[in-house]
N, C-alpha and C positions, 0 to 999 in steps of 0.2 A: 504494500500500500504506500503510495507517494505521500511524503510528509511535507510540512510547510517549508518552503524554500528560504534559505538564509540569504542575507545580503552579500553579494559577491561583486568585486570589481572586475567586470567582464573584460574590459580592454586590457587590464594588466594580465589577466589569465591568458588571453589570446596572444599578447606580446610574448609571454613565456613559451607558448606553444609554437608560434610562428614568428620567430625573432627577425626574419628577413622581410616581413611585410611592413609597408608604410602605414601611418596612422589612419589615413583615409580608407585603405583596404581593410584594416582591422575593424573600423567602424561599420564598414559594409558587411563584414562577416557577422559582427555582433547583432546587426539588425535582423539577421536571418535565423538567430538562435534564441533559445529560451532556457532558463534554468529550472531544474527539477531536483528534488531531494528524495532519495530512496532509503529504506531501512536496511539494516544488516541482512545479508543472505538473500537479497533480491537479485534476480537474474536479469542482467541487461541484454545479453546476447545468448541465444540458445544454439548450441552446435548443431549443424545440419539444417537449420531453419533459414528460410528467406525472410530477412527483416530489413527495414528501410529507415534506420535511425543511426546517426553518427554521433559519438559522444566525445567530450573532453572532460576529464576528471577535474573538478573545481575544488573539491574538499572531500577528505576521506580517502578510501582506497578500495581497489577491487582486485580479485585474483582471476587470472586467465588460465583455464585448464582444458585439456583435450582428452577425450576418451581413447585409450590405447587399445584395449581389448576387453572382452568379457571377464577374463581372469584377472587382469591387472587394474581394471577400472580407469579412473581419471588420473592424469599426471599434470601437475602444476607446471606451466611454462614460464610464467612471470607474474609479478605483482605490479599493478598500475597505480601511480600516485598522481599528485597534483600536476596538471599540465600534459598528462599523457593522453594520446589518442586511443579510442576504442571503437572497433567495428567498422573502420574505414575500408578494410580489404574486401569485405563482402560487397560493399556498395560499388567500389571501383570495378570489381570483376563481375558484378551482377550474378553472384554465386551464393550458395548457402554459407552460413557462418562456419568458419573453420575451427572455432573453439567456443567454449562457454565462458562468459564473463559474469562473475558473481561478486556482489559487494561484500566486503569484510567488515564494514562499519557503516554508520549513517553516512551516506555518500551523496554529495551534490555534484551534478553533472550539467554541462552545457550541451544542449541537444540541437541537432539540425536534421531535418528529414532529407531523404534521398534527392528529391527534386531540387531543393535549395543547395544541397551539397554539390550536385552536378553543375548547377549554375555557377557556383563560386569557383569550381575547378576550371570551367571554361573561361571565366573572366580573369582569373588570377593565375598565370603560369608560375609565379613564385610560390603560391600556396600549394599548387600541384607538385612542384619540385620538392617542397619541404615535406609533404606527406609521403611522396615516393622515397625520399631519403630516409625518413623515419621508419617506413615499412621495410626497406631493404636492410637497415641496421637490425631491426627486430628479427627478420627472417634469418640473418646471419647468426644472431645470438641463439635462436631456436635450433638452427642447424648444428651449431657447436654443442648445444645441450643434448640433442638427439644422437649426435655422433658419439659423445661421451657415454651416453646411456647404452648405445649399441655395442660399444667396445666392452663395457662391463658385462653386458648380457652375453656377448660372444665368449668372453673369458669364462663365465659361469657354465655356459653350455659345453665348452671344450672340456672343462673339468668333469662335468656330469657324464659326458661321453666317455672320458677316460675311466671314470669310476665304473660305468656300465661295462666297458670292455674288460676291465680287470675282474669284475664279477663273473662275466661270461667265461673268462679263461679259467678261473678257479672252479666254477661250477662244472665246466666241461671235464676238467681233470678229475674232480671228485666223483663225477658220475661214471667216468670211463672204467675205473677199476671194478666197482660192484656190477656193472653191466657185463664185463668180461667174465666175472665169476658166475653170474646168472646164466649166461649163454653156455658156459662150460658144463655146469650142472644139468642144464636142460638137454644138452646133447648127450650127456651120460644117461639120463633117464630115457631119452629117445632110443638109445641102443639097448636098453634093458629088455630081456625076453618077456617079462611081465607086461611091459608097455606095448610091445609089438603084438602081443596076444590079445590086447584090448583096444580095438579101433577107437573107442570113445576117448580113452586116455591119450592115445596117439594124437588125436585131433587137438586135445588140450595142449599137449606139449608143442605141437606145431604152431598153435596160436601164441604161446609164450615166446617161442623162437622168432616168430614173425614180428611180434611187438618189440622184443629186445633188439632185433636187427634194425628196426626203424629208429628206435631210440639211439642206437649206436651211430646210425647215419646222421641224426641231428647233432649229436655230440661232436662228430668229426667236422660237420659243417660249422659249428660254433668255433671250433679251434682254427679252421681255415680262415674265418673272418677275423679272428684276433691276430693271426699272422699277417693278414693283409693290412690291417690297420696299424700294426706295429712295424710294418715294412720289413718283416722277417720272413716273408714268403720267398724261399730260395728256389730258383729254377735249377732243374737238372736237365740241361739241354741234351737232346738226342734227335736223330732223324725221326720225323713223325710222318707215317703214311696217312695223310689226312683223309683221303677218300675212304680207306678202310676203317679209320677211326670213326668217321661219321656214320658209315654203314653199320658198324657194330653197335653204335649208340642207338640207332633206329631199331635194330633187331632186339635190343634189350627191352624196348618198350612195346614190342609187338603184341604181347598178351594184354597189356594194359589198354592199348588202343583197341584191340578186338573187343574187350569187355565193354568199352564205351562206344562201339561201332564207329570209331574214328578211322579215317583214311590217313595213315602215316606213311609218307613216302620220302625217298631221297632222290633228288634230281640234280646230279652234278652238271655244271655248265662249263664246258671247255676242259682243257687238259690241266688238271690241278697238280701243281708240283708238290713234292714232299717239302716239308719245312723243318727247320731246327727249332725245337721248343721242348717244353716239359709235357710228355704224353699224358701223365697222370692229371696234371692241372687242366690241360685242354679237354680231357675226357670229363672232368668235373664240370667245366663250363658248359659243355654240350649237354650233359645230364640235366643241369638246372634250366637251360634254355628250353629243352624239350618238355620237362615237367611243367614249366610255366605255361607253355603253349597248350598242353593237354588240359591243364586245370581250368583255363579260361575259354575253352572251346566246348560248346554244348555237344551232347551225344549226336552222332551222325555227321559231324563236321570233318574238316580236313586240317592236317598239319603237314606242311611240306618243308623239307630241308633242302637247301641248294648251296652249291659252292662255286666260286669263280675266282680266277686270278685278278688282282687289282694292282694299281699303282697308288701307294699311300702318299702321305705328305712328304715333301722333300724328295719326291721321285723314288721312294723306297718300295721295292717290289714286295708284294704280299698276297695274301689270300683272304677271301671274305666268305664267311658262313652266314647264311640267312635262314631263320626259322620263321615261316609265315603260317598264320592260322586263320581260321574263319570264325573267330571267337567274338567276345563282347566288345573288343576294342578298348582304346585308352584315350582319354581326353589329353589335350596338349599339355596342360599344367602338370600332368603326372609323368610325362616322358622322361624327365630326369629323376624325379623323386623315387621312381620304382627301383632305382639302383642304390638307394640308401638302405642302410641296415634297418631291419624290422619294419620297413614301410609296407603297409597293406592298403590296397585299393578297396574301398567299400567298407561295409560294416563287418568287422572281424567276428562279432558275436554270432552272426548267422551263417558263417562258413561251416561246411561239413568237414569231417576230420580225415578223410581219405587222402592218401598221398597224391593220387592222380584222379580223384573224383572231381566232378564239375564244381568249380569255385571252392575247391578243398582248401582247408586251412594249412598253415605252415608257419615257421618262425620268421619268414620274411627276410631270409638271408641269401637265397639262391642267386638273385640277380646282382646283389652286392659282390658275390664271389665271381660272377661272370665278368664284371667290370674290373675287379681286382686282378683276375687272371690276364685280362687284356692288357692292363697297364704294366703288369710284371713282364710281359713279353714286348712292351713297346708298341702295343696296338691300342684299339679303342672299341667300345661297345655302346650302342645306342638303340633307341626304339622309334618306330614310326607307326602312326595310326591316324585315321581321319576322325576318330572320336569314339566315345563310349555309347553303345546302343545295344541293349539286350533284346531288341525286336528284330532289327535288320542285320545284326552281327557283321560289322565292317571289318573286324579282325585286326591283327597287329603283325608287324614284321620286326623281329629283333636281329640286330646285326652284330657280328663279332669279326673284327679285322685283325689279322696277325701278320707281322712281317715274316719274310722267308727266314731271316736270321735275326734273333733277338739282339738288342743292343748289349754291348759288354759293359759291366759295371766296374 
């Protein structure tokens, strides 16, 4: 609620705000303004709203804040005092308010509406320059504040990522030993004559072995990710018969594809040379690329692997492996994010648990390993898709490029 306005020397206030204006210009500005007094916690400007009033603080103070996110809430940008401009940017740009302005005490302001504000700017180039200079200085201060905030946030995020990586490494090592013991005992039971004589118990043991084998694979994937992030992923270069490696990878998933009625094929394009690389790591990258394609392709779809020779950056000879599916596709904003650790597209809670089932769950580490393997070899990995659509199924293509010879370290 607006309070009774106090007596203010308007010309002196305008002279403080616009010290480059002549007295006749100041009187002209004063004639287009009026004083108002507002109580504590009154909102002068609402972030995101189109409003048409320009303010100069005459007495009291106001705080300018911006909503950063739902989690972090509002962040204070600055405090405005006597002589400060408020709300001019929205009027100049004909845009919504960029921040919220709230009084922190009984506050008297000099007000001018947008029509008169525009009139004064057109009449007085000095006033326009003064406001622009003030606005630019303020933007520079805000930029410096936000840069400092981002630097601190990045530092915290790096430490959290490091903590997460260390936890993964410890957890993976702690899980590996009991899993190995469990698999050993399960294999012993499987070989027992009593178990062989009882098909039901045999099925139970097979289920235990299948579950432990999958857990063992997840643990190994976790360890691979920690080695990639710690840059301790060591290549053991050897001649790699790439055509055979890709064909073997396709055959490994033949049964899974058949269960899902997927057409899984390999179509080499041109004469693919053998490359020098780490066969084990390349095999892992192929494994995760195929798993990803199968997961996000509905039953009855197609997953096609193809290879071709390419010339990479700086005229480096290499090969390209493409995995193309007829799945749900991927929006552009996810093309890079899917290669980050633990990143999942969609609602993780509704994913099924099968390794190759449609939209099956997983730790979200596979594509991170693909990119890690690519970089370890001096190559690159990326994704292309026209967008996400679970009706028309535009599909995705994931690329893995590797040089013929990895760079020496």
